[in-house]
C-alpha positions as CSV (number, residue, x, y, z in Angstrom):
1,M,-281.5,-35.1,65.6
2,P,-283.1,-31.5,66.6
3,H,-281.1,-29.1,67.8
4,R,-281.8,-28.6,71.8
5,H,-281.5,-24.8,73.1
6,N,-280.2,-24.5,76.6
7,P,-279.8,-21.1,78.2
8,K,-276.6,-21.8,79.5
9,Q,-275.3,-21.3,75.9
10,N,-275.4,-17.5,76.9
11,R,-272.0,-17.2,79.1
12,L,-273.7,-14.4,80.8
13,L,-276.2,-16.9,82.3
14,A,-273.7,-20.1,82.3
15,V,-271.5,-18.0,84.8
16,L,-274.2,-17.3,87.5
17,H,-274.2,-18.9,90.7
18,E,-277.0,-21.9,90.3
19,H,-279.3,-20.2,93.2
20,E,-279.3,-17.1,90.7
21,F,-280.1,-18.7,87.6
22,E,-283.2,-21.0,88.9
23,T,-284.2,-17.6,90.2
24,L,-283.8,-16.1,86.6
25,L,-284.8,-19.7,85.0
26,P,-288.8,-19.0,84.6
27,H,-288.2,-15.8,83.0
28,L,-286.4,-16.6,80.4
29,Q,-288.4,-17.2,76.9
30,L,-286.9,-18.7,73.8
31,L,-286.9,-16.7,71.0
32,H,-286.7,-17.7,67.0
33,L,-285.4,-15.2,65.0
34,K,-284.5,-15.1,61.1
35,A,-281.4,-12.9,59.9
36,G,-283.2,-9.1,59.3
37,D,-284.9,-9.1,62.1
38,T,-285.5,-5.9,63.9
39,L,-285.6,-6.4,68.3
40,A,-286.0,-2.5,68.5
41,E,-285.7,0.9,66.6
42,S,-284.2,4.1,68.2
43,G,-286.1,5.5,71.0
44,Q,-288.4,2.5,71.7
45,V,-288.8,1.5,75.1
46,L,-288.0,-2.2,75.9
47,E,-289.0,-4.2,78.5
48,H,-286.7,-7.2,77.5
49,A,-283.2,-8.4,77.5
50,F,-281.7,-10.7,74.7
51,F,-279.5,-13.5,75.3
52,P,-278.6,-15.0,72.3
53,I,-277.1,-18.3,72.4
54,D,-276.2,-19.5,68.7
55,S,-276.8,-16.4,67.1
56,A,-275.6,-12.3,66.6
57,I,-277.4,-9.4,67.5
58,S,-275.9,-6.5,65.1
59,L,-276.4,-2.9,66.4
60,F,-276.7,-0.1,63.8
61,Y,-276.6,3.9,63.9
62,R,-278.8,5.6,61.5
63,L,-277.0,7.9,59.7
64,E,-278.9,11.2,58.8
65,N,-278.5,10.7,54.7
66,G,-280.5,7.6,55.8
67,E,-277.6,4.7,55.6
68,S,-276.9,2.9,58.5
69,A,-273.6,1.8,59.9
70,G,-272.8,-1.1,62.1
71,V,-271.5,-0.4,65.7
72,A,-271.3,-3.6,67.7
73,V,-272.1,-7.1,67.4
74,I,-273.2,-9.3,70.7
75,G,-273.1,-12.9,70.7
76,N,-273.1,-15.8,73.1
77,E,-270.7,-13.6,75.3
78,G,-273.0,-11.0,76.1
79,M,-276.3,-9.6,76.1
80,F,-278.4,-6.7,74.7
81,S,-281.1,-4.4,75.9
82,V,-281.9,-0.7,75.5
83,A,-279.8,0.3,79.1
84,Q,-277.1,-1.6,77.3
85,V,-277.4,1.1,74.1
86,L,-278.3,4.0,76.1
87,G,-275.1,3.2,78.9
């Protein structure tokens, strides 16, 4: 039996009032990603927000020596957008 994805699997989307959710629904798109896929690079202008439903998004900070350090993980309780990173 195939797994059915539902935007309300994301807790932020799930708590919206029904009218607000219905207004947003036509703008939502299911995006299948593989582990290690990059959503954005530092300095990149992003026009979308991401609402994980059955995955996690890891935010990494690139150090001066070229290594990277994980600074946050976002699961189905949250969302990711460039505005979030920039404050």
